[in-house]
N, C-alpha and C positions, 0 to 999 in steps of 0.2 A: 906418867901422863895416865888416868885413868879415862877410860870414856865415857862418856856422860850417859843418863837414863833419865827421861822423860815421862813427866807423871801429870798428865791434864784431869782436872776436872769435869764428869760428866758436863756441867754447865756451857766449860769451853769446845767439847767435840762439836757442835757445826761451826765453831769459827775456824776449825780446820781446809776446810772446804770454800767459806769464806777466801781462806786466806790464798788458797790454790787456785781458784777461777777466779782472785784477780789478778794472779799473776807476781804478785808483791814476794814471794818467798819460791824459794826451791823447793822444789819436792822431793828430791835427794839428798836435801839438807836438813834435816827435824830441828836445828838448831837456828835456823833464817824461820821456820816459824814460832819461835821460842821471843825472840827477836821481835818480830814485828806484835805478837800478843803483847808486850812487855811495853810496848807503846800505847797498850789500848787496855790493859788491867796488869792488878798487883801478879809480878810474875816471881817465887822462892826458889833459893837452892837449898841443897843441903849437901852436906858431904856423908856419904855413907861408908862404914866401916866393911872391913873385908874384903876380897879381892872379884876381879870380874876377869872375864876373858872374851875381846873383841875374836867375832869369829865371821873372818871376812872374806876367807880362802881356804883349798882345799888341809893345807900344810898346818893353817891356825886348827883347825877341826879336827885333824890328826893327832895335833898335841894335845888337845883338850880330852880326846879321845884316851891317847896314854895317860894324861894325869890320872882320869876319872876314871877305870875298865867299868866296863859293866858284870855285876857279879851273876 
């Protein structure tokens, strides 16, 4: 399973603070904002082609550095 990539429209950016300030969503889980937003506005999804790397620790960062060495 690929990690999600979230894209927000400029008009939705003020809602990020509103959602966080209200305590309605976990600020460490971006998907909770999307769920909160979907109850207020249409939300769309698309599948992106290609490969992504979830860099969440030193080991995963080191792996990506090996896969894409600097030239």
